[in-house]
C-alpha positions, 0 to 999 in steps of 0.5 A, spaced: 500 500 500 501 507 499 498 514 499 496 518 493 501 514 488 501 506 487 504 502 481 498 502 478 498 510 477 498 512 469 503 518 469 503 524 464 508 529 464 507 537 463 511 540 459 515 534 457 520 536 452 523 541 455 530 540 459 527 539 465 521 535 463 525 530 459 532 529 464 526 527 469 522 523 465 528 519 464 529 518 471 522 516 473 522 511 467 529 509 469 526 508 477 519 504 474 514 509 474 509 508 469 509 514 464 504 513 459 504 520 455 507 528 456 504 535 454 506 540 449 501 543 445 507 545 440 509 539 439 502 535 440 504 528 435 512 528 437 514 523 442 520 523 447 523 516 447 517 513 444 512 517 449 508 520 445 506 528 446 498 531 447 496 538 446 492 538 451 491 534 459 484 532 456 487 529 451 493 525 454 487 523 460 482 520 454 488 516 449 492 514 456 487 514 461 492 518 465 491 519 473 497 523 474 501 529 472 507 532 474 508 538 471 515 541 469 512 548 467 516 554 467 513 560 473 510 564 468 506 559 464 504 554 471 499 558 472 495 556 466 498 548 466 495 548 473 489 550 470 488 545 465 490 539 469 484 542 474 479 543 467 480 536 466 479 533 473 486 529 473 486 526 480 493 528 482 497 534 479 504 534 482 507 541 480 515 542 481 516 549 478 519 554 483 518 559 483 511 560 481 508 568 484 504 566 490 499 570 487 498 565 482 498 559 486 493 562 491 488 563 484 489 556 482 488 553 489 481 557 489 480 555 482 481 548 484 476 548 491 471 552 486 471 546 481 470 541 487 477 539 488 477 534 484 485 534 482 489 534 488 494 538 488 501 537 491 506 543 491 508 547 488 515 548 489 516 540 492 520 535 489 513 529 488 512 524 491 516 517 491 512 510 494 518 506 493 518 499 488 512 502 485 511 509 482 516 515 482 512 522 480 518 528 481 525 529 482 526 524 488 532 519 488 529 513 486 534 509 488 536 511 495 531 507 499 525 500 498 519 499 500 517 498 507 512 501 513 515 508 514 511 515 511 514 521 511 511 528 509 516 533 508 516 540 506 523 540 504 526 537 499 534 536 501 531 533 507 526 528 503 532 526 501 536 525 507 530 522 511 529 517 506 537 514 505 538 515 513 531 510 514 533 505 507 533 499 512 527 500 514 523 503 507 518 507 506 510 506 504 510 513 501 514 519 501 511 526 500 515 533 498 510 538 500 514 544 498 515 551 503 511 556 498 506 560 503 500 557 499 500 549 497 495 544 496 497 538 500 498 539 507 502 536 513 495 534 515 492 531 508 498 526 508 498 525 515 491 523 515 492 518 508 498 515 512 493 514 518 488 510 513 494 507 510 494 500 513 501 498 510 504 505 514 506 503 521 509 510 523 510 517 520 516 522 519 514 530 519 519 534 517 517 541 518 521 548 518 521 556 521 515 560 518 508 560 517 503 555 523 503 548 519 506 545 523 503 547 530 496 546 527 498 539 524 500 538 532 493 539 534 492 534 528 495 529 531 494 530 537 486 529 535 486 524 530 493 520 529 494 514 533 501 511 530 507 513 532 509 520 529 517 523 529 518 530 528 524 535 525 523 542 525 528 546 520 531 552 522 533 552 529 540 555 527 538 561 522 541 567 523 534 572 526 532 576 519 537 571 515 532 569 509 531 562 508 531 558 502 523 557 501 518 562 501 513 560 506 521 560 511 519 567 514 518 568 522 514 574 524 516 575 531 516 570 536 510 566 531 513 561 526 520 560 530 523 552 531 522 552 537 515 554 537 514 549 533 517 544 536 514 545 543 506 545 539 510 537 537 512 534 544 506 537 547 502 532 542 506 527 543 511 527 537 519 526 539 522 531 535 529 531 534 535 536 534 538 534 528 535 530 521 541 524 523 537 524 530 530 524 528 532 518 523 534 515 530 528 516 534 524 513 527 529 507 529 527 506 535 520 505 534 521 501 528 524 496 532 520 496 537 513 494 533 
């Protein structure tokens, strides 16, 4: 089992003919992902390594039965690409693109809500998600872990990769990178509940970072709704005050959104929080050995 992405997922790539789209399509295919098509209206009828390119998401879905789209479209055109995926009612849209204006992200998210949220949006500015041994939609390296019973939800791409590697002896049901922008689609809470409902996920790692209150809200949710063991890590303890972090959402206002405030909220909810990624991985190892 896995969440959001399984071996049966049929994946298309919006922007497949671009440099990043082509490179990561090849990596996803090498990792076992069932890539059934790509989308570029200017290159419809062409192919990438034998993968057909369609003019629209709707056409690609009609011809291939696709239910997942991975979006590698430049920031200026990303809003239109996501809206096209929403209009086609694809089940999952994974928005890899970095640098999408917050107004555009808010706009396509509001549009998705207006249309009934038939499309799950992951991202933007995220590494995607991987269900090891089954499918990989995005840019997460496919060869650093295998299938297992740990679920991972993370704001940070690089910390996603580190945690996957550190816990490779146990493996993962699914690892999800939700992105660190101020406006994102799928949240920590969405993933926590999905892992809670997945019979093959035994324990959950949650990685947050400074800025906003997503981790505090997740802590409240864990306290009320999550029965499985959760360990956490909050990036940004050593960030100098006033320093701009890599993610647009990692902005601390006064005492709100600090790493310490997030750690306190998570620990109050019964979550064990590591001081470093490696310490967090060790906390999870102890839990997995005891199960």
